[in-house]
ZAMARGU-4260 file (C-alpha; in steps of 0.2 Angstrom, whole numbers, plus 5000, padded with zeros to 4 digits):
<rodrens>
0) 5173/4665/5107 | 5177/4669/5125 | 5163/4659/5132 | 5167/4645/5119 | 5184/4644/5128
5) 5176/4646/5148 | 5166/4630/5142 | 5182/4621/5140 | 5187/4625/5155 | 5171/4620/5163
10) 5174/4603/5155 | 5191/4600/5163 | 5199/4594/5147 | 5217/4596/5140 | 5222/4595/5122
15) 5241/4592/5126 | 5239/4578/5138 | 5234/4565/5125 | 5240/4573/5110 | 5252/4559/5105
20) 5244/4544/5112 | 5242/4530/5103 | 5230/4524/5113 | 5220/4540/5112 | 5220/4539/5094
25) 5213/4523/5094 | 5201/4527/5108 | 5184/4537/5106 | 5191/4552/5113 | 5200/4555/5098
30) 5185/4559/5085 | 5178/4570/5101 | 5193/4579/5101 | 5194/4580/5082 | 5176/4589/5081
35) 5183/4601/5094 | 5196/4604/5081 | 5182/4606/5067 | 5172/4615/5076 | 5186/4628/5081
40) 5190/4629/5063 | 5172/4634/5061 | 5169/4620/5049 | 5151/4618/5059 | 5141/4608/5046
45) 5157/4595/5049 | 5156/4596/5067 | 5138/4593/5068 | 5138/4578/5057 | 5152/4571/5065
50) 5144/4574/5082 | 5127/4565/5078 | 5137/4551/5070 | 5146/4549/5087 | 5134/4549/5098
55) 5129/4531/5090 | 5145/4525/5097 | 5150/4516/5113 | 5155/4532/5124 | 5157/4536/5142
60) 5146/4549/5151 | 5158/4563/5149 | 5160/4559/5131 | 5141/4558/5128 | 5139/4575/5135
65) 5154/4582/5125 | 5146/4574/5109 | 5128/4582/5114 | 5134/4600/5119 | 5146/4600/5102
70) 5131/4597/5092 | 5121/4609/5100 | 5133/4622/5099 | 5136/4618/5079 | 5118/4615/5076
75) 5116/4632/5085 | 5130/4640/5074 | 5123/4632/5056 | 5104/4640/5062 | 5098/4622/5062
80) 5081/4622/5068 | 5082/4610/5079 | 5098/4621/5088 | 5090/4630/5102 | 5079/4614/5108
85) 5095/4603/5108 | 5106/4615/5118 | 5089/4615/5131 | 5087/4598/5131 | 5106/4597/5135
90) 5104/4610/5149 | 5089/4602/5155 | 5094/4585/5154 | 5112/4590/5166 | 5106/4602/5178
95) 5118/4600/5190 | 5135/4598/5177 | 5147/4611/5178 | 5145/4615/5160 | 5128/4619/5159
100) 5131/4636/5164 | 5142/4638/5151 | 5129/4630/5138 | 5116/4642/5147 | 5127/4657/5143
105) 5133/4651/5126 | 5113/4649/5121 | 5108/4666/5127 | 5123/4674/5118 | 5116/4667/5103
110) 5100/4674/5105 | 5107/4691/5113 | 5118/4694/5096 | 5104/4692/5085 | 5092/4704/5094
115) 5081/4691/5102 | 5078/4698/5118 | 5065/4687/5123 | 5074/4671/5120 | 5090/4677/5126
120) 5085/4682/5141 | 5076/4667/5145 | 5090/4656/5141 | 5102/4668/5153 | 5086/4663/5167
125) 5096/4645/5166 | 5110/4653/5171 | 5115/4651/5191 | 5125/4668/5193 | 5132/4663/5208
130) 5143/4649/5198 | 5152/4664/5188 | 5165/4676/5193 | 5163/4694/5195 | 5166/4697/5176
135) 5156/4685/5170 | 5141/4690/5182 | 5142/4707/5178 | 5141/4705/5161 | 5126/4692/5162
140) 5116/4704/5174 | 5120/4719/5160 | 5114/4708/5146 | 5098/4702/5155 | 5095/4723/5160
145) 5099/4727/5142 | 5087/4714/5135 | 5073/4720/5145 | 5079/4738/5141 | 5078/4737/5122
150) 5059/4729/5124 | 5056/4745/5135 | 5054/4733/5151 | 5060/4748/5161 | 5055/4742/5178
155) 5063/4723/5175 | 5078/4731/5166 | 5082/4742/5181 | 5088/4727/5194 | 5100/4719/5183
160) 5110/4736/5180 | 5109/4739/5198 | 5117/4723/5201 | 5130/4724/5185 | 5135/4741/5190
165) 5141/4738/5210 | 5151/4724/5205 | 5165/4737/5198 | 5168/4727/5180 | 5171/4732/5166
170) 5154/4733/5162 | 5149/4745/5177 | 5149/4763/5168 | 5138/4753/5154 | 5126/4748/5168
175) 5128/4766/5177 | 5122/4775/5162 | 5107/4764/5157 | 5102/4764/5174 | 5102/4782/5176
180) 5094/4784/5159 | 5079/4772/5166 | 5078/4782/5182 | 5078/4798/5172 | 5063/4791/5161
185) 5054/4785/5176 | 5055/4802/5187 | 5068/4796/5200 | 5080/4812/5197 | 5091/4809/5211
190) 5097/4793/5206 | 5098/4796/5188 | 5109/4810/5192 | 5120/4800/5203 | 5120/4787/5192
195) 5125/4797/5177 | 5138/4807/5184 | 5148/4789/5189 | 5145/4785/5170 | 5153/4800/5164
200) 5170/4797/5174 | 5171/4783/5160 | 5179/4791/5144 | 5167/4783/5133 | 5152/4792/5141
205) 5160/4807/5146 | 5155/4815/5132 | 5136/4806/5130 | 5131/4810/5147 | 5130/4829/5150
210) 5115/4832/5140 | 5105/4821/5151 | 5112/4827/5166 | 5108/4846/5160 | 5090/4838/5156
215) 5090/4830/5171 | 5096/4848/5182 | 5083/4857/5170 | 5068/4847/5175 | 5071/4849/5193
220) 5072/4868/5194 | 5091/4866/5196 | 5097/4880/5186 | 5111/4884/5197 | 5117/4867/5196
225) 5113/4866/5179 | 5122/4880/5173 | 5139/4875/5186 | 5139/4859/5178 | 5135/4862/5160
230) 5144/4879/5156 | 5163/4872/5159 | 5158/4858/5146 | 5161/4870/5133 | 5176/4877/5138
235) 5186/4860/5136 | 5187/4854/5119 | 5178/4841/5124 | 5168/4831/5111 | 5149/4832/5117
240) 5134/4820/5110 | 5120/4832/5107 | 5128/4850/5112 | 5114/4859/5104 | 5103/4852/5118
245) 5114/4858/5131 | 5114/4875/5124 | 5093/4875/5124 | 5094/4869/5142 | 5108/4883/5147
250) 5097/4896/5137 | 5081/4890/5146 | 5090/4891/5164 | 5098/4907/5160 | 5082/4914/5154
255) 5073/4907/5170 | 5085/4916/5181 | 5084/4933/5168 | 5102/4931/5163 | 5095/4938/5147
260) 5113/4940/5140 | 5120/4922/5143 | 5101/4916/5138 | 5100/4925/5122 | 5119/4917/5118
265) 5115/4901/5120 | 5097/4901/5110 | 5108/4908/5096 | 5120/4894/5097 | 5106/4881/5097
270) 5098/4889/5082 | 5117/4891/5075 | 5118/4872/5076 | 5104/4869/5066 | 5101/4852/5072
275) 5082/4856/5079 | 5069/4869/5079 | 5063/4879/5095 | 5046/4878/5100 | 5036/4893/5100
280) 5038/4898/5118 | 5056/4894/5116 | 5056/4906/5101 | 5048/4919/5112 | 5060/4917/5126
285) 5074/4920/5114 | 5066/4934/5106 | 5063/4942/5125 | 5081/4939/5129 | 5088/4948/5114
290) 5074/4961/5118 | 5080/4963/5136 | 5098/4967/5131 | 5091/4980/5117 | 5096/4969/5102
295) 5079/4974/5094 | 5083/4969/5076 | 5087/4951/5080 | 5072/4950/5094 | 5060/4955/5080
300) 5067/4941/5069 | 5062/4927/5081 | 5045/4937/5091 | 5036/4938/5073 | 5038/4919/5072
305) 5029/4916/5089 | 5017/4929/5087 | 5009/4918/5073 | 4995/4911/5082 | 4980/4919/5090
310) 4982/4913/5108 | 4992/4921/5122 | 5009/4916/5118 | 5004/4925/5100 | 4997/4940/5111
315) 5014/4943/5120 | 5024/4942/5106 | 5015/4954/5097 | 5017/4966/5110 | 5035/4965/5112
320) 5036/4964/5094 | 5029/4981/5094 | 5041/4987/5106 | 5055/4980/5095 | 5049/4990/5080
325) 5046/5004/5090 | 5065/5006/5096 | 5072/5004/5080 | 5060/5017/5073 | 5050/5006/5061
330) 5033/5014/5065 | 5023/5006/5052 | 5027/4988/5059 | 5026/4994/5076 | 5009/4998/5072
335) 5004/4982/5064 | 5011/4971/5080 | 5003/4983/5094 | 4987/4981/5083 | 4988/4962/5084
340) 4990/4961/5102 | 4977/4976/5105 | 4964/4965/5096 | 4968/4948/5107 | 4958/4945/5122
345) 4970/4932/5132 | 4980/4945/5143 | 4968/4961/5148 | 4982/4969/5152 | 4993/4967/5138
350) 4978/4971/5128 | 4975/4988/5136 | 4993/4993/5135 | 4994/4987/5116 | 4980/4999/5111
355) 4989/5013/5121 | 5004/5011/5112 | 4996/5007/5094 | 4987/5025/5096 | 5005/5031/5100
360) 5012/5025/5086 | 5001/5030/5074 | 5002/5049/5082 | 5021/5047/5079 | 5020/5041/5060
365) 5005/5053/5055 | 4993/5041/5053 | 4981/5051/5063 | 4964/5044/5058 | 4970/5028/5064
370) 4976/5035/5079 | 4959/5044/5084 | 4951/5028/5081 | 4961/5019/5094 | 4960/5033/5105
375) 4941/5034/5104 | 4942/5014/5107 | 4952/5016/5122 | 4940/5029/5129 | 4926/5021/5127
380) 4931/5002/5132 | 4944/5009/5148 | 4932/5024/5156 | 4943/5024/5172 | 4960/5017/5163
385) 4976/5019/5171 | 4979/5029/5153 | 4963/5040/5153 | 4971/5055/5154 | 4985/5054/5144
390) 4974/5047/5132 | 4962/5062/5131 | 4977/5073/5129 | 4983/5064/5114 | 4965/5064/5106
395) 4966/5082/5107 | 4981/5082/5096 | 4977/5069/5084 | 4958/5077/5080 | 4970/5095/5076
400) 4981/5082/5063 | 4967/5071/5055 | 4959/5071/5038 | 4943/5065/5044 | 4939/5081/5050
405) 4920/5080/5053 | 4921/5063/5065 | 4935/5073/5075 | 4921/5088/5077 | 4910/5076/5081
410) 4921/5069/5093 | 4922/5086/5101 | 4905/5092/5100 | 4900/5078/5112 | 4913/5086/5125
415) 4900/5100/5134 | 4913/5108/5143 | 4929/5111/5131 | 4944/5113/5139 | 4956/5126/5132
420) 4966/5113/5122 | 4952/5106/5114 | 4944/5123/5110 | 4960/5126/5100 | 4959/5110/5093
425) 4941/5114/5088 | 4946/5131/5080 | 4958/5123/5069 | 4949/5106/5063 | 4934/5117/5059
430) 4945/5127/5047 | 4951/5112/5040 | 4935/5107/5037 | 4930/5122/5029 | 4945/5121/5018
435) 4939/5104/5011 | 4923/5110/5007 | 4930/5126/4999 | 4941/5113/4988 | 4925/5105/4983
440) 4918/5121/4978 | 4903/5120/4992 | 4904/5135/4998 | 4889/5134/5010 | 4898/5122/5019
445) 4914/5130/5019 | 4905/5147/5026 | 4897/5136/5041 | 4911/5128/5047 | 4924/5145/5046
450) 4908/5151/5057 | 4912/5136/5068 | 4931/5139/5068 | 4928/5158/5072 | 4917/5153/5088
455) 4931/5148/5098 | 4945/5161/5092 | 4960/5153/5101 | 4972/5157/5088 | 4971/5173/5078
460) 4981/5169/5063 | 4967/5155/5061 | 4954/5169/5065 | 4962/5181/5052 | 4962/5166/5039
465) 4946/5161/5041 | 4938/5178/5040 | 4948/5179/5021 | 4941/5161/5015 | 4923/5166/5022
470) 4927/5181/5008 | 4932/5170/4995 | 4917/5158/4998 | 4905/5173/4998 | 4913/5178/4981
475) 4913/5161/4972 | 4896/5160/4975 | 4891/5179/4971 | 4886/5185/4987 | 4898/5200/4985
480) 4890/5211/5000 | 4895/5198/5011 | 4912/5195/5004 | 4917/5213/5005 | 4913/5212/5025
485) 4923/5197/5028 | 4938/5204/5018 | 4935/5219/5027 | 4936/5210/5044 | 4950/5200/5038
490) 4960/5216/5034 | 4957/5225/5051 | 4964/5211/5060 | 4979/5208/5047 | 4985/5226/5050
495) 4995/5224/5065 | 5001/5206/5059 | 5014/5202/5044 | 5002/5190/5039 | 5001/5185/5019
500) 4982/5184/5022 | 4982/5203/5024 | 4990/5205/5006 | 4978/5191/4998 | 4963/5199/5005
505) 4968/5215/4998 | 4966/5206/4981 | 4951/5197/4986 | 4942/5212/4990 | 4949/5222/4976
510) 4941/5209/4965 | 4923/5209/4976 | 4921/5228/4973 | 4926/5224/4954 | 4913/5212/4952
515) 4902/5223/4961 | 4906/5237/4947 | 4911/5248/4962 | 4927/5253/4953 | 4935/5267/4964
520) 4934/5256/4979 | 4944/5240/4968 | 4956/5253/4963 | 4961/5257/4979 | 4963/5240/4984
525) 4972/5233/4968 | 4984/5248/4969 | 4989/5245/4988 | 4989/5226/4983 | 5001/5228/4968
530) 5012/5242/4977 | 5016/5229/4990 | 5021/5214/4980 | 5031/5224/4965 | 5047/5221/4973
535) 5045/5203/4979 | 5050/5186/4974 | 5034/5178/4977 | 5022/5190/4967 | 5006/5180/4970
540) 4992/5185/4960 | 5002/5202/4955 | 5000/5201/4937 | 4980/5197/4938 | 4980/5212/4952
545) 4989/5224/4937 | 4977/5219/4923 | 4963/5223/4935 | 4971/5240/4941 | 4973/5244/4922
550) 4954/5239/4920 | 4948/5249/4934 | 4956/5266/4926 | 4948/5262/4909 | 4931/5260/4917
555) 4932/5277/4925 | 4939/5283/4908 | 4956/5289/4918 | 4963/5282/4902 | 4980/5291/4904
560) 4983/5281/4920 | 4976/5264/4912 | 4988/5266/4898 | 5001/5267/4910 | 4997/5252/4920
565) 4994/5241/4904 | 5013/5247/4898 | 5021/5242/4914 | 5012/5226/4913 | 5020/5224/4897
570) 5037/5230/4901 | 5036/5216/4915 | 5033/5203/4903 | 5015/5200/4913 | 5010/5182/4912
575) 4992/5189/4904 | 5002/5202/4891 | 4993/5198/4877 | 4976/5206/4887 | 4988/5220/4891
580) 4993/5224/4872 | 4973/5222/4868 | 4969/5235/4881 | 4982/5247/4879 | 4977/5246/4860
585) 4958/5250/4866 | 4964/5265/4877 | 4975/5272/4867 | 4962/5271/4853 | 4952/5282/4864
590) 4966/5293/4866 | 4967/5294/4847 | 4983/5288/4848 | 4978/5275/4833 | 4994/5273/4826
595) 5000/5267/4843 | 4986/5257/4846 | 4988/5248/4830 | 5006/5244/4835 | 5000/5235/4851
600) 4987/5226/4840 | 5000/5219/4828 | 5010/5213/4843 | 4997/5205/4848 | 4991/5195/4833
605) 5009/5191/4828 | 5016/5185/4844 | 5001/5177/4853 | 4989/5169/4838 | 4984/5158/4851
610) 4977/5172/4864 | 4959/5172/4867 | 4960/5190/4863 | 4967/5185/4846 | 4950/5189/4838
615) 4944/5204/4848 | 4962/5210/4841 | 4959/5208/4823 | 4941/5216/4824 | 4949/5231/4834
620) 4962/5233/4821 | 4950/5234/4806 | 4939/5245/4817 | 4954/5257/4820 | 4960/5257/4802
625) 4942/5262/4797 | 4944/5278/4808 | 4960/5281/4799 | 4953/5278/4783 | 4965/5266/4779
630) 4950/5255/4771 | 4962/5244/4762 | 4972/5238/4779 | 4953/5239/4789 | 4948/5225/4774
635) 4963/5215/4777 | 4961/5214/4795 | 4942/5211/4793 | 4945/5196/4779 | 4960/5188/4793
640) 4946/5188/4806 | 4933/5180/4794 | 4944/5167/4785 | 4956/5163/4800 | 4940/5162/4813
645) 4925/5157/4805 | 4915/5153/4819 | 4919/5169/4828 | 4904/5178/4835 | 4913/5195/4826
650) 4911/5187/4809 | 4896/5196/4806 | 4904/5212/4811 | 4919/5210/4801 | 4907/5207/4786
655) 4900/5223/4789 | 4916/5233/4791 | 4923/5225/4777 | 4907/5229/4767 | 4908/5248/4772
660) 4928/5247/4767 | 4925/5240/4750 | 4910/5253/4748 | 4922/5267/4752 | 4934/5260/4741
665) 4919/5257/4728 | 4921/5240/4726 | 4902/5239/4725 | 4902/5220/4720 | 4912/5214/4736
670) 4900/5226/4747 | 4885/5218/4741 | 4892/5201/4743 | 4898/5203/4761 | 4878/5212/4766
675) 4871/5198/4758 | 4883/5185/4768 | 4876/5193/4782 | 4858/5190/4777 | 4861/5172/4772
680) 4871/5165/4785 | 4867/5175/4799 | 4851/5182/4797 | 4847/5186/4815 | 4862/5194/4820
685) 4859/5211/4828 | 4867/5219/4813 | 4856/5210/4800 | 4845/5225/4798 | 4860/5237/4797
690) 4867/5224/4783 | 4849/5226/4774 | 4850/5244/4775 | 4867/5245/4766 | 4864/5231/4754
695) 4846/5242/4749 | 4859/5257/4746 | 4874/5248/4736 | 4861/5238/4724 | 4852/5256/4721
700) 4869/5264/4718 | 4873/5249/4706 | 4856/5250/4697 | 4852/5234/4705 | 4836/5237/4716
705) 4826/5222/4710 | 4837/5210/4719 | 4833/5219/4735 | 4816/5212/4737 | 4819/5196/4737
710) 4832/5199/4753 | 4819/5210/4760 | 4806/5196/4760 | 4819/5183/4767 | 4824/5197/4780
715) 4806/5197/4787 | 4804/5179/4788 | 4819/5177/4799 | 4816/5192/4810 | 4797/5192/4813
720) 4789/5204/4825 | 4790/5202/4842 | 4771/5201/4842 | 4772/5186/4830 | 4768/5167/4832
725) 4786/5160/4829 | 4793/5173/4841 | 4782/5169/4855 | 4785/5150/4853 | 4804/5154/4852
730) 4804/5163/4867 | 4793/5154/4878 | 4805/5138/4874 | 4819/5148/4878 | 4811/5151/4895
735) 4807/5133/4898 | 4826/5131/4896 | 4835/5143/4905 | 4821/5139/4920 | 4828/5120/4918
740) 4812/5114/4915 | 4822/5102/4901 | 4808/5089/4900 | 4796/5103/4893 | 4808/5114/4885
745) 4814/5098/4872 | 4797/5097/4868 | 4792/5116/4864 | 4810/5115/4853 | 4804/5099/4845
750) 4787/5108/4841 | 4796/5124/4834 | 4809/5116/4823 | 4795/5107/4815 | 4784/5121/4814
755) 4799/5132/4807 | 4811/5122/4798 | 4820/5137/4790 | 4819/5148/4806 | 4833/5159/4809
760) 4835/5153/4825 | 4839/5136/4820 | 4854/5136/4826 | 4849/5142/4842 | 4834/5130/4844
765) 4845/5114/4839 | 4859/5118/4852 | 4844/5122/4866 | 4836/5104/4861 | 4852/5095/4861
770) 4859/5102/4878 | 4840/5099/4886 | 4840/5082/4881 | 4859/5080/4886 | 4853/5089/4904
775) 4840/5075/4905 | 4853/5062/4902 | 4846/5057/4885 | 4864/5057/4878 | 4858/5048/4860
780) 4846/5062/4859 | 4857/5076/4862 | 4872/5069/4851 | 4859/5068/4835 | 4853/5087/4838
785) 4872/5093/4841 | 4876/5082/4824 | 4863/5091/4816 | 4869/5108/4822 | 4887/5104/4815
790) 4880/5104/4798 | 4873/5122/4801 | 4884/5137/4794 | 4897/5144/4806 | 4891/5151/4823
795) 4895/5151/4841 | 4880/5140/4846 | 4890/5127/4832 | 4906/5128/4841 | 4898/5125/4857
800) 4888/5109/4849 | 4906/5103/4842 | 4914/5103/4860 | 4898/5094/4867 | 4899/5081/4852
805) 4916/5077/4858 | 4912/5077/4878 | 4898/5066/4873 | 4908/5052/4863 | 4921/5055/4877
810) 4909/5048/4890 | 4903/5035/4878 | 4920/5027/4876 | 4922/5033/4858 | 4939/5040/4862
815) 4945/5041/4843 | 4928/5050/4836 | 4928/5061/4851 | 4946/5068/4846 | 4942/5079/4831
820) 4929/5088/4840 | 4937/5091/4857 | 4952/5098/4845 | 4941/5109/4835 | 4934/5116/4851
825) 4951/5120/4860 | 4955/5128/4843 | 4939/5138/4845 | 4936/5142/4864 | 4931/5159/4868
830) 4935/5158/4886 | 4948/5149/4898 | 4935/5137/4904 | 4928/5131/4886 | 4948/5129/4883
835) 4951/5120/4897 | 4938/5107/4896 | 4942/5104/4877 | 4959/5101/4880 | 4955/5091/4897
840) 4945/5081/4886 | 4959/5078/4871 | 4972/5074/4885 | 4960/5058/4889 | 4956/5053/4873
845) 4973/5053/4867 | 4978/5043/4881 | 4964/5029/4879 | 4969/5028/4861 | 4989/5027/4866
850) 4994/5043/4858 | 5005/5046/4873 | 5016/5061/4868 | 4999/5069/4862 | 4991/5065/4879
855) 5008/5073/4886 | 5006/5089/4876 | 4988/5091/4881 | 4994/5089/4899 | 5006/5101/4899
860) 4995/5114/4890 | 4981/5110/4903 | 4993/5114/4918 | 4995/5131/4910 | 4976/5135/4914
865) 4978/5128/4933 | 4963/5131/4942 | 4951/5136/4928 | 4941/5119/4931 | 4940/5108/4946
870) 4955/5097/4948 | 4960/5099/4932 | 4980/5101/4937 | 4980/5084/4947 | 4971/5076/4934
875) 4986/5083/4920 | 4999/5076/4930 | 4992/5060/4933 | 4989/5056/4914 | 5006/5064/4911
880) 5014/5053/4921 | 5004/5037/4916 | 5009/5042/4899 | 5027/5043/4904 | 5027/5026/4911
885) 5018/5019/4895 | 5033/5026/4885 | 5045/5019/4897 | 5050/5036/4904 | 5048/5029/4921
890) 5061/5041/4929 | 5051/5057/4921 | 5035/5048/4928 | 5042/5047/4946 | 5045/5064/4946
895) 5028/5069/4938 | 5021/5059/4951 | 5030/5067/4967 | 5023/5084/4961 | 5006/5077/4961
900) 5007/5068/4978 | 5015/5083/4986 | 5002/5096/4980 | 4986/5087/4979 | 4978/5079/4990
905) 4962/5073/4978 | 4958/5056/4972 | 4973/5058/4957 | 4984/5062/4969 | 4980/5045/4979
910) 4982/5035/4963 | 4997/5045/4961 | 5003/5038/4976 | 4998/5020/4972 | 5007/5021/4953
915) 5025/5029/4963 | 5026/5016/4976 | 5022/5002/4962 | 5035/5009/4951 | 5048/5007/4964
920) 5042/4991/4970 | 5045/4986/4950 | 5063/4991/4949 | 5064/4981/4966 | 5067/4996/4980
925) 5055/4987/4989 | 5062/4998/5005 | 5058/5012/4996 | 5040/5008/4989 | 5036/5004/5007
930) 5043/5020/5014 | 5033/5031/5000 | 5015/5023/5006 | 5022/5026/5025 | 5026/5044/5024
935) 5012/5051/5011 | 4998/5039/5011 | 4988/5047/5028 | 4981/5062/5017 | 4972/5050/5006
940) 4963/5040/5016 | 4946/5045/5012 | 4949/5037/4993 | 4946/5021/4998 | 4949/5012/4982
945) 4966/5019/4979 | 4970/5020/4998 | 4968/5001/4997 | 4976/4997/4984 | 4992/5005/4992
950) 4990/4994/5008 | 4988/4979/4996 | 5004/4983/4988 | 5012/4986/5003 | 5005/4968/5009
955) 5014/4962/4993 | 5031/4970/4998 | 5031/4961/5015 | 5029/4944/5006 | 5044/4949/4997
960) 5053/4954/5011 | 5048/4939/5020 | 5038/4949/5034 | 5024/4936/5033 | 5018/4942/5050
965) 5017/4960/5044 | 5010/4955/5029 | 4995/4945/5036 | 4991/4958/5048 | 4990/4973/5034
970) 4977/4961/5025 | 4968/4959/5041 | 4968/4976/5045 | 4962/4979/5026 | 4947/4969/5028
975) 4944/4973/5044 | 4942/4992/5041 | 4941/4995/5022 | 4925/5002/5017 | 4928/4996/4997
980) 4920/4980/4995 | 4931/4977/4979 | 4946/4981/4990 | 4940/4970/5006 | 4939/4955/4992
985) 4956/4956/4984 | 4963/4957/5003 | 4952/4941/5007 | 4960/4931/4990 | 4978/4936/4996
990) 4975/4931/5015 | 4969/4914/5008 | 4984/4912/4998 | 4996/4919/5013 | 4988/4906/5025
</rodrens>
């Protein structure tokens, strides 16, 4: 509107002078002024119409110019297509008239405010600036500059802003601002700073300019000026435009000046604004700033983001991230971070230092195998590295603590001149490897590595233990003379020490002599051993040694001392109390103290019906009663054995004993029946001939001698002479079997059973044939023979066949079918090994058929048979824990798993650790899950599958915690290092998902 008023002034018109004139009302000027009023009232269409009509009237020159100008202005206002043309025509037609300047401004403003800057600038160009006052001239320059600015024509815009700013008018601050901005964009930093500083003196620009000036100071490296200018801005309460940008420039400036406290403060302020994101380099600098002020937790949050790419910045970020985690004692995260930095080759110094720190942190957290690999790599890669001496020292320490003992020994074997430190490490590591072989029952390997250990007798304690374990290995391998020598060396070394291995060696030496049938020497050592342990809380093998001491006295016929020892064992509630009762009864029988002997046997029979000596006790009870001529009691004892344990090897002898007892009581029919039972069901028992003679005598006494010939013929058929073809064939087949020529043995027994289908040795032949097939891997044929034997009369071979059937069905995955066979085998086991094997099979079968209560019961029973068969205890603990989990007794399962993990560094222990960590993850305690893996996984590194599963679980935990960097590093490490293809594949799949 102001441009229009200026236009009226330019025309020199005065409305007041003519407002009341009659002449005026009748003159042509009146309609012109009327059109002006229409324009002022914004009746532009009416004004356009009237002015167009007036131009056909008889007008003076000035009146015509006025009508033309009003028409052009009205046309522009109503957006008439010919408006710009009318205005331009007016300007061109009246170039020297004072109104042309205002007309040009009006046309320019028309386009300017419509943002048609091209047309605006063309129109403004028609205006002579010199005809304007300073205010209007500055306004014109500013608009021309602004039009070029909006069209990105900074070079053309700058001169207009420069002219406008120096006129000191109301638009000067605007002009300084835009001039400064263009200078900033074009790199004229000095001019930009000057102009923007001037613009900032205006209230409107005081809050808009600081972030630009901050940028200028930063870009010119003027960090002190930047800080002195920008820092105070935050203390004034002033409203600043883009304050977060100022924080960022201040952060960068302080970082450049190594003022990390202020740098970190401003980086944090920028992040807190949530109005932008830092570049990776800026994230790195923020992390380093926080690291330098020891805010390691916050530093790690930044550095793990800048470490995300495989470049030089990522390598540096990973390196400092490792140190940040190290300061927080987060050794696992530190390890993965240093590992990432050591693999990158952008900064070789960082790469070397990262490898050193990776080795150290793995030593610190107990991952000795990883540490050794890193130390090996360093010494190979940097033979003259600055850390060489330190790495060699650390390597010797790591080798002692590693679980990869063979690799450690191989590493030390390369060292020609072993330092005292390496010799000490060698002694320990060789000893540890020997223990691994001993655990796996590889006795020759254990002995060989114990000898390696003894080659460097640095630690006398280990020397003593090595001799002891050599004795154990020799004993287990049946090499008793060598075992005796090793135990004696251990005892000799241990006499001047308080080592527990002195006591253990006494026990081992006692057994070596005992098994060598050198009972007087065995007695001495068992006596010394038990005397040493009697008053201690931890009695170790005291109970067993007491029983063997009693056996030593018994074998030497020193019955009084034997009885005293067995009675003491009973009084002390010895863990083998059932055996003590049985042996005491046997001894008392020799002492003709039969009533006391019967008391011991009754105690065993009534209190320990599951004892392995239960059958022996029943038979012995019958025998003693026979000696006492208590025939009825004897008969009852024999009957209890025959009926209660039909598969017992004592049955033929119990039948004979009962026959004699009944004969003595003149129960001849029962006598005859028992003798016949022996000949019918046990024709080749050792007492078969005795039964035949007893039968002959009893039948004769009863006047039934005619029945005898039939049984005599059967006996002869079942017991051919040693020179008969049948006997020779059977013995030949047996020889092949015991020589492990199973193919030939199977053919021989097949031929024997075809030729002699009713042989008294049929049960033996069927078992040997089935076992030959089993040893050859032909389980179907083996199963057929064992099941054929199942249909034969009760015998020890039948019991063994039933156990084998259970085992085969178990291996075939027929768990339900296996259970009754294994149950029978467990109930009829004649020794601890048979019992343990059957119970272990039952445990597996019940678990697989989801009979979890029974599986737990089996596991508990197997735990009482600790050490009878390899790894039975860890298998029992694992199965028990898994069954408890299935029954939702997860707290109980965790307790069981902790016992397993702590005590057994076996494959079952490795799987147990996985399930324990999984249990914690399952209930949301991810931190505890991670700690469990970190703290306990080291010893299980050799069990590739479950070790890999643990770390796959760890990667999942990291993802849950938002630690994608750690998750990725963990999965990459699995892919690189795992030797299990299934685990590697799982890790690769997870990596693809993560990426």
